[in-house]
N, CA, C and O atoms as a GROMACS GRO file, in nm:
protein
  396
    1MET      N    1   0.084  -0.118   0.000
    1MET     CA    2   0.000   0.000   0.000
    1MET      C    3   0.089   0.124   0.000
    1MET      O    4   0.197   0.125   0.059
    2CYS      N    5   0.042   0.226  -0.066
    2CYS     CA    6   0.115   0.352  -0.072
    2CYS      C    7   0.124   0.411   0.069
    2CYS      O    8   0.024   0.417   0.141
    3ARG      N    9   0.241   0.455   0.108
    3ARG     CA   10   0.260   0.508   0.243
    3ARG      C   11   0.177   0.633   0.268
    3ARG      O   12   0.142   0.661   0.383
    4ASN      N   13   0.145   0.708   0.163
    4ASN     CA   14   0.072   0.833   0.182
    4ASN      C   15  -0.078   0.814   0.200
    4ASN      O   16  -0.148   0.907   0.239
    5ILE      N   17  -0.126   0.695   0.174
    5ILE     CA   18  -0.268   0.669   0.196
    5ILE      C   19  -0.287   0.630   0.342
    5ILE      O   20  -0.227   0.533   0.388
    6ARG      N   21  -0.366   0.705   0.412
    6ARG     CA   22  -0.385   0.686   0.555
    6ARG      C   23  -0.516   0.614   0.584
    6ARG      O   24  -0.606   0.608   0.501
    7ILE      N   25  -0.524   0.559   0.705
    7ILE     CA   26  -0.648   0.497   0.752
    7ILE      C   27  -0.753   0.608   0.760
    7ILE      O   28  -0.726   0.717   0.810
    8LEU      N   29  -0.872   0.578   0.710
    8LEU     CA   30  -0.979   0.678   0.710
    8LEU      C   31  -1.099   0.634   0.794
    8LEU      O   32  -1.190   0.714   0.819
    9HIS      N   33  -1.100   0.510   0.837
    9HIS     CA   34  -1.216   0.454   0.907
    9HIS      C   35  -1.212   0.483   1.057
    9HIS      O   36  -1.108   0.473   1.121
   10HIS      N   37  -1.329   0.519   1.111
   10HIS     CA   38  -1.355   0.528   1.255
   10HIS      C   39  -1.272   0.638   1.321
   10HIS      O   40  -1.197   0.612   1.416
   11PHE      N   41  -1.287   0.761   1.270
   11PHE     CA   42  -1.218   0.876   1.328
   11PHE      C   43  -1.317   0.969   1.397
   11PHE      O   44  -1.434   0.976   1.359
   12GLU      N   45  -1.269   1.040   1.496
   12GLU     CA   46  -1.344   1.145   1.562
   12GLU      C   47  -1.258   1.270   1.559
   12GLU      O   48  -1.150   1.266   1.618
   13PRO      N   49  -1.296   1.379   1.495
   13PRO     CA   50  -1.416   1.394   1.412
   13PRO      C   51  -1.407   1.308   1.286
   13PRO      O   52  -1.299   1.266   1.245
   14PRO      N   53  -1.523   1.282   1.225
   14PRO     CA   54  -1.526   1.192   1.109
   14PRO      C   55  -1.438   1.239   0.994
   14PRO      O   56  -1.408   1.358   0.980
   15THR      N   57  -1.399   1.143   0.913
   15THR     CA   58  -1.317   1.171   0.795
   15THR      C   59  -1.392   1.267   0.702
   15THR      O   60  -1.512   1.252   0.681
   16THR      N   61  -1.320   1.364   0.649
   16THR     CA   62  -1.383   1.464   0.563
   16THR      C   63  -1.378   1.419   0.416
   16THR      O   64  -1.296   1.335   0.380
   17PRO      N   65  -1.466   1.475   0.333
   17PRO     CA   66  -1.460   1.447   0.189
   17PRO      C   67  -1.325   1.482   0.128
   17PRO      O   68  -1.279   1.415   0.036
   18ASP      N   69  -1.260   1.587   0.179
   18ASP     CA   70  -1.127   1.624   0.128
   18ASP      C   71  -1.024   1.516   0.158
   18ASP      O   72  -0.939   1.487   0.074
   19GLU      N   73  -1.031   1.456   0.277
   19GLU     CA   74  -0.938   1.348   0.312
   19GLU      C   75  -0.962   1.226   0.224
   19GLU      O   76  -0.867   1.159   0.182
   20ILE      N   77  -1.088   1.196   0.198
   20ILE     CA   78  -1.122   1.082   0.112
   20ILE      C   79  -1.071   1.107  -0.029
   20ILE      O   80  -1.013   1.018  -0.091
   21ARG      N   81  -1.092   1.228  -0.080
   21ARG     CA   82  -1.047   1.259  -0.216
   21ARG      C   83  -0.895   1.256  -0.225
   21ARG      O   84  -0.840   1.210  -0.326
   22ALA      N   85  -0.825   1.304  -0.122
   22ALA     CA   86  -0.679   1.300  -0.122
   22ALA      C   87  -0.627   1.156  -0.127
   22ALA      O   88  -0.530   1.128  -0.197
   23ALA      N   89  -0.692   1.066  -0.054
   23ALA     CA   90  -0.652   0.925  -0.058
   23ALA      C   91  -0.679   0.865  -0.195
   23ALA      O   92  -0.598   0.789  -0.247
   24ALA      N   93  -0.793   0.901  -0.254
   24ALA     CA   94  -0.826   0.852  -0.389
   24ALA      C   95  -0.724   0.903  -0.491
   24ALA      O   96  -0.681   0.828  -0.579
   25LEU      N   97  -0.686   1.028  -0.478
   25LEU     CA   98  -0.586   1.086  -0.568
   25LEU      C   99  -0.451   1.013  -0.554
   25LEU      O  100  -0.388   0.981  -0.655
   26GLN      N  101  -0.409   0.986  -0.432
   26GLN     CA  102  -0.284   0.913  -0.410
   26GLN      C  103  -0.290   0.774  -0.472
   26GLN      O  104  -0.194   0.728  -0.533
   27TYR      N  105  -0.404   0.708  -0.456
   27TYR     CA  106  -0.422   0.574  -0.513
   27TYR      C  107  -0.410   0.578  -0.666
   27TYR      O  108  -0.338   0.497  -0.725
   28VAL      N  109  -0.480   0.671  -0.729
   28VAL     CA  110  -0.477   0.681  -0.876
   28VAL      C  111  -0.336   0.717  -0.923
   28VAL      O  112  -0.290   0.665  -1.024
   29ARG      N  113  -0.269   0.805  -0.853
   29ARG     CA  114  -0.132   0.840  -0.889
   29ARG      C  115  -0.041   0.717  -0.882
   29ARG      O  116   0.041   0.694  -0.971
   30LYS      N  117  -0.057   0.639  -0.777
   30LYS     CA  118   0.026   0.521  -0.760
   30LYS      C  119  -0.002   0.418  -0.869
   30LYS      O  120   0.091   0.365  -0.930
   31VAL      N  121  -0.128   0.389  -0.893
   31VAL     CA  122  -0.166   0.288  -0.992
   31VAL      C  123  -0.128   0.330  -1.133
   31VAL      O  124  -0.081   0.248  -1.212
   32SER      N  125  -0.147   0.458  -1.165
   32SER     CA  126  -0.120   0.505  -1.301
   32SER      C  127   0.029   0.534  -1.323
   32SER      O  128   0.075   0.539  -1.437
   33GLY      N  129   0.102   0.552  -1.214
   33GLY     CA  130   0.244   0.587  -1.227
   33GLY      C  131   0.264   0.730  -1.270
   33GLY      O  132   0.371   0.765  -1.321
   34SER      N  133   0.163   0.814  -1.251
   34SER     CA  134   0.170   0.952  -1.297
   34SER      C  135   0.115   1.046  -1.192
   34SER      O  136   0.002   1.030  -1.146
   35THR      N  137   0.195   1.144  -1.152
   35THR     CA  138   0.145   1.245  -1.058
   35THR      C  139   0.075   1.358  -1.131
   35THR      O  140  -0.013   1.425  -1.077
   36ARG      N  141   0.116   1.380  -1.256
   36ARG     CA  142   0.054   1.484  -1.340
   36ARG      C  143   0.029   1.425  -1.478
   36ARG      O  144   0.120   1.421  -1.561
   37PRO      N  145  -0.093   1.380  -1.502
   37PRO     CA  146  -0.121   1.317  -1.631
   37PRO      C  147  -0.118   1.419  -1.745
   37PRO      O  148  -0.135   1.539  -1.724
   38SER      N  149  -0.097   1.369  -1.865
   38SER     CA  150  -0.100   1.456  -1.983
   38SER      C  151  -0.242   1.507  -2.004
   38SER      O  152  -0.336   1.457  -1.944
   39GLN      N  153  -0.256   1.608  -2.089
   39GLN     CA  154  -0.390   1.660  -2.119
   39GLN      C  155  -0.480   1.550  -2.172
   39GLN      O  156  -0.599   1.546  -2.140
   40GLN      N  157  -0.425   1.463  -2.251
   40GLN     CA  158  -0.502   1.353  -2.310
   40GLN      C  159  -0.553   1.258  -2.202
   40GLN      O  160  -0.661   1.200  -2.216
   41ASN      N  161  -0.478   1.241  -2.095
   41ASN     CA  162  -0.516   1.147  -1.990
   41ASN      C  163  -0.583   1.213  -1.870
   41ASN      O  164  -0.624   1.143  -1.777
   42GLN      N  165  -0.595   1.345  -1.869
   42GLN     CA  166  -0.649   1.416  -1.754
   42GLN      C  167  -0.793   1.376  -1.722
   42GLN      O  168  -0.826   1.354  -1.605
   43ALA      N  169  -0.879   1.368  -1.823
   43ALA     CA  170  -1.020   1.335  -1.798
   43ALA      C  171  -1.037   1.196  -1.736
   43ALA      O  172  -1.108   1.182  -1.636
   44PRO      N  173  -0.974   1.090  -1.792
   44PRO     CA  174  -0.989   0.959  -1.728
   44PRO      C  175  -0.925   0.954  -1.589
   44PRO      O  176  -0.974   0.884  -1.500
   45PHE      N  177  -0.817   1.027  -1.570
   45PHE     CA  178  -0.750   1.035  -1.440
   45PHE      C  179  -0.845   1.096  -1.337
   45PHE      O  180  -0.864   1.040  -1.229
   46ASP      N  181  -0.904   1.211  -1.372
   46ASP     CA  182  -0.998   1.278  -1.281
   46ASP      C  183  -1.122   1.193  -1.254
   46ASP      O  184  -1.171   1.188  -1.141
   47ALA      N  185  -1.173   1.126  -1.358
   47ALA     CA  186  -1.290   1.039  -1.341
   47ALA      C  187  -1.260   0.926  -1.245
   47ALA      O  188  -1.343   0.890  -1.161
   48ALA      N  189  -1.140   0.868  -1.256
   48ALA     CA  190  -1.101   0.759  -1.167
   48ALA      C  191  -1.093   0.808  -1.022
   48ALA      O  192  -1.138   0.739  -0.931
   49VAL      N  193  -1.037   0.927  -1.002
   49VAL     CA  194  -1.028   0.982  -0.866
   49VAL      C  195  -1.168   0.999  -0.807
   49VAL      O  196  -1.192   0.962  -0.693
   50GLU      N  197  -1.260   1.055  -0.885
   50GLU     CA  198  -1.396   1.077  -0.835
   50GLU      C  199  -1.468   0.946  -0.806
   50GLU      O  200  -1.537   0.935  -0.705
   51GLU      N  201  -1.452   0.846  -0.894
   51GLU     CA  202  -1.516   0.715  -0.871
   51GLU      C  203  -1.462   0.648  -0.746
   51GLU      O  204  -1.538   0.593  -0.666
   52ILE      N  205  -1.332   0.652  -0.730
   52ILE     CA  206  -1.271   0.588  -0.612
   52ILE      C  207  -1.311   0.662  -0.485
   52ILE      O  208  -1.336   0.598  -0.383
   53ALA      N  209  -1.319   0.793  -0.490
   53ALA     CA  210  -1.364   0.870  -0.373
   53ALA      C  211  -1.508   0.833  -0.337
   53ALA      O  212  -1.541   0.819  -0.219
   54ALA      N  213  -1.593   0.817  -0.438
   54ALA     CA  214  -1.733   0.781  -0.412
   54ALA      C  215  -1.744   0.640  -0.352
   54ALA      O  216  -1.819   0.619  -0.257
   55VAL      N  217  -1.669   0.546  -0.406
   55VAL     CA  218  -1.671   0.410  -0.353
   55VAL      C  219  -1.616   0.408  -0.211
   55VAL      O  220  -1.670   0.338  -0.125
   56THR      N  221  -1.511   0.483  -0.186
   56THR     CA  222  -1.452   0.490  -0.052
   56THR      C  223  -1.552   0.548   0.047
   56THR      O  224  -1.564   0.499   0.160
   57THR      N  225  -1.624   0.651   0.007
   57THR     CA  226  -1.725   0.710   0.094
   57THR      C  227  -1.832   0.608   0.129
   57THR      O  228  -1.871   0.596   0.245
   58ARG      N  229  -1.879   0.534   0.029
   58ARG     CA  230  -1.981   0.431   0.055
   58ARG      C  231  -1.926   0.323   0.148
   58ARG      O  232  -1.997   0.277   0.238
   59LEU      N  233  -1.803   0.283   0.127
   59LEU     CA  234  -1.741   0.182   0.213
   59LEU      C  235  -1.735   0.230   0.358
   59LEU      O  236  -1.776   0.159   0.449
   60LEU      N  237  -1.684   0.350   0.379
   60LEU     CA  238  -1.671   0.403   0.514
   60LEU      C  239  -1.806   0.416   0.584
   60LEU      O  240  -1.817   0.394   0.704
   61GLU      N  241  -1.909   0.451   0.508
   61GLU     CA  242  -2.044   0.464   0.566
   61GLU      C  243  -2.102   0.327   0.603
   61GLU      O  244  -2.182   0.318   0.696
   62ALA      N  245  -2.062   0.222   0.532
   62ALA     CA  246  -2.118   0.089   0.555
   62ALA      C  247  -2.045   0.011   0.663
   62ALA      O  248  -2.102  -0.082   0.721
   63LEU      N  249  -1.920   0.045   0.693
   63LEU     CA  250  -1.844  -0.031   0.791
   63LEU      C  251  -1.899  -0.011   0.932
   63LEU      O  252  -1.941   0.098   0.969
   64VAL      N  253  -1.898  -0.119   1.009
   64VAL     CA  254  -1.940  -0.115   1.148
   64VAL      C  255  -1.817  -0.093   1.234
   64VAL      O  256  -1.714  -0.157   1.216
   65SER      N  257  -1.829   0.000   1.328
   65SER     CA  258  -1.715   0.036   1.412
   65SER      C  259  -1.727  -0.028   1.550
   65SER      O  260  -1.835  -0.038   1.607
   66ARG      N  261  -1.612  -0.070   1.602
   66ARG     CA  262  -1.605  -0.122   1.739
   66ARG      C  263  -1.496  -0.047   1.811
   66ARG      O  264  -1.399  -0.003   1.750
   67GLY      N  265  -1.511  -0.032   1.940
   67GLY     CA  266  -1.407   0.033   2.018
   67GLY      C  267  -1.411   0.184   2.006
   67GLY      O  268  -1.501   0.242   1.945
   68GLU      N  269  -1.311   0.244   2.066
   68GLU     CA  270  -1.301   0.390   2.066
   68GLU      C  271  -1.257   0.441   1.929
   68GLU      O  272  -1.173   0.378   1.864
   69PRO      N  273  -1.313   0.554   1.886
   69PRO     CA  274  -1.270   0.610   1.757
   69PRO      C  275  -1.124   0.656   1.764
   69PRO      O  276  -1.072   0.691   1.870
   70ARG      N  277  -1.060   0.654   1.648
   70ARG     CA  278  -0.923   0.704   1.636
   70ARG      C  279  -0.928   0.857   1.638
   70ARG      O  280  -1.029   0.919   1.607
   71THR      N  281  -0.814   0.916   1.677
   71THR     CA  282  -0.800   1.060   1.665
   71THR      C  283  -0.681   1.088   1.575
   71THR      O  284  -0.589   1.006   1.567
   72ARG      N  285  -0.682   1.199   1.508
   72ARG     CA  286  -0.571   1.233   1.420
   72ARG      C  287  -0.442   1.253   1.501
   72ARG      O  288  -0.333   1.219   1.455
   73GLU      N  289  -0.456   1.309   1.620
   73GLU     CA  290  -0.341   1.331   1.706
   73GLU      C  291  -0.282   1.197   1.750
   73GLU      O  292  -0.160   1.181   1.753
   74GLY      N  293  -0.368   1.102   1.785
   74GLY     CA  294  -0.320   0.970   1.826
   74GLY      C  295  -0.250   0.897   1.713
   74GLY      O  296  -0.147   0.833   1.735
   75GLU      N  297  -0.304   0.906   1.593
   75GLU     CA  298  -0.242   0.842   1.477
   75GLU      C  299  -0.108   0.908   1.444
   75GLU      O  300  -0.013   0.840   1.405
   76ALA      N  301  -0.101   1.041   1.459
   76ALA     CA  302   0.026   1.112   1.434
   76ALA      C  303   0.131   1.070   1.537
   76ALA      O  304   0.248   1.053   1.502
   77ALA      N  305   0.090   1.052   1.662
   77ALA     CA  306   0.184   1.008   1.766
   77ALA      C  307   0.237   0.868   1.735
   77ALA      O  308   0.355   0.841   1.754
   78LYS      N  309   0.149   0.779   1.689
   78LYS     CA  310   0.192   0.644   1.651
   78LYS      C  311   0.293   0.650   1.537
   78LYS      O  312   0.392   0.577   1.537
   79ALA      N  313   0.268   0.737   1.439
   79ALA     CA  314   0.359   0.750   1.324
   79ALA      C  315   0.495   0.803   1.370
   79ALA      O  316   0.598   0.756   1.323
   80ARG      N  317   0.495   0.901   1.461
   80ARG     CA  318   0.622   0.953   1.513
   80ARG      C  319   0.699   0.844   1.586
   80ARG      O  320   0.820   0.833   1.570
   81ALA      N  321   0.629   0.763   1.666
   81ALA     CA  322   0.694   0.654   1.739
   81ALA      C  323   0.754   0.552   1.643
   81ALA      O  324   0.865   0.502   1.665
   82ARG      N  325   0.681   0.519   1.534
   82ARG     CA  326   0.736   0.426   1.433
   82ARG      C  327   0.860   0.485   1.370
   82ARG      O  328   0.959   0.414   1.348
   83GLY      N  329   0.857   0.614   1.340
   83GLY     CA  330   0.973   0.680   1.280
   83GLY      C  331   1.093   0.679   1.374
   83GLY      O  332   1.206   0.658   1.331
   84GLU      N  333   1.068   0.703   1.502
   84GLU     CA  334   1.177   0.701   1.600
   84GLU      C  335   1.238   0.562   1.612
   84GLU      O  336   1.359   0.547   1.621
   85ARG      N  337   1.152   0.458   1.611
   85ARG     CA  338   1.204   0.320   1.617
   85ARG      C  339   1.286   0.289   1.492
   85ARG      O  340   1.392   0.225   1.501
   86ARG      N  341   1.238   0.333   1.377
   86ARG     CA  342   1.309   0.310   1.252
   86ARG      C  343   1.444   0.381   1.253
   86ARG      O  344   1.545   0.324   1.211
   87THR      N  345   1.447   0.505   1.302
   87THR     CA  346   1.571   0.583   1.309
   87THR      C  347   1.668   0.518   1.407
   87THR      O  348   1.789   0.516   1.382
   88ALA      N  349   1.618   0.466   1.518
   88ALA     CA  350   1.703   0.403   1.618
   88ALA      C  351   1.772   0.279   1.563
   88ALA      O  352   1.881   0.244   1.608
   89ARG      N  353   1.710   0.211   1.467
   89ARG     CA  354   1.769   0.090   1.409
   89ARG      C  355   1.875   0.121   1.305
   89ARG      O  356   1.954   0.034   1.270
   90MET      N  357   1.878   0.245   1.255
   90MET     CA  358   1.974   0.281   1.150
   90MET      C  359   2.113   0.297   1.209
   90MET      O  360   2.129   0.355   1.316
   91PRO      N  361   2.214   0.246   1.138
   91PRO     CA  362   2.351   0.266   1.186
   91PRO      C  363   2.389   0.413   1.174
   91PRO      O  364   2.337   0.485   1.088
   92ARG      N  365   2.478   0.455   1.260
   92ARG     CA  366   2.522   0.596   1.256
   92ARG      C  367   2.590   0.623   1.123
   92ARG      O  368   2.665   0.539   1.072
   93GLY      N  369   2.564   0.740   1.067
   93GLY     CA  370   2.625   0.777   0.941
   93GLY      C  371   2.551   0.720   0.820
   93GLY      O  372   2.604   0.720   0.709
   94GLY      N  373   2.429   0.670   0.840
   94GLY     CA  374   2.352   0.615   0.729
   94GLY      C  375   2.386   0.470   0.704
   94GLY      O  376   2.454   0.407   0.784
   95GLY      N  377   2.340   0.419   0.594
   95GLY     CA  378   2.368   0.280   0.561
   95GLY      C  379   2.242   0.199   0.553
   95GLY      O  380   2.133   0.253   0.538
   96VAL      N  381   2.258   0.070   0.563
   96VAL     CA  382   2.147  -0.023   0.548
   96VAL      C  383   2.077  -0.043   0.681
   96VAL      O  384   2.142  -0.051   0.785
   97LEU      N  385   1.945  -0.052   0.678
   97LEU     CA  386   1.868  -0.080   0.799
   97LEU      C  387   1.901  -0.218   0.850
   97LEU      O  388   1.924  -0.310   0.772
   98THR      N  389   1.903  -0.233   0.981
   98THR     CA  390   1.924  -0.364   1.041
   98THR      C  391   1.792  -0.412   1.098
   98THR      O  392   1.714  -0.331   1.149
   99PRO      N  393   1.765  -0.541   1.092
   99PRO     CA  394   1.637  -0.593   1.145
   99PRO      C  395   1.628  -0.585   1.294
   99PRO      O  396   1.527  -0.625   1.352
   0.00000   0.00000   0.00000
């Protein structure tokens, strides 16, 4: 999965249409291999983004939630902790990650 696509389900406050569209755009960019399509490909690119955003919205509305809702601050803290763990595993001066 593309690293830039974030979890959108079960947030407080709820996920916004802009967040859904941004995830759809990232998905289409990844699948198409193009961040800026040519003029010839712009219409199908935009149509795909809108279709995926609509399907994602329907999916999120249909899912049943359990437990406490996620918060954006909590998810950001988890991401920072993952980054710190990843950085701690790196050898000094760069190089290859160690398991």
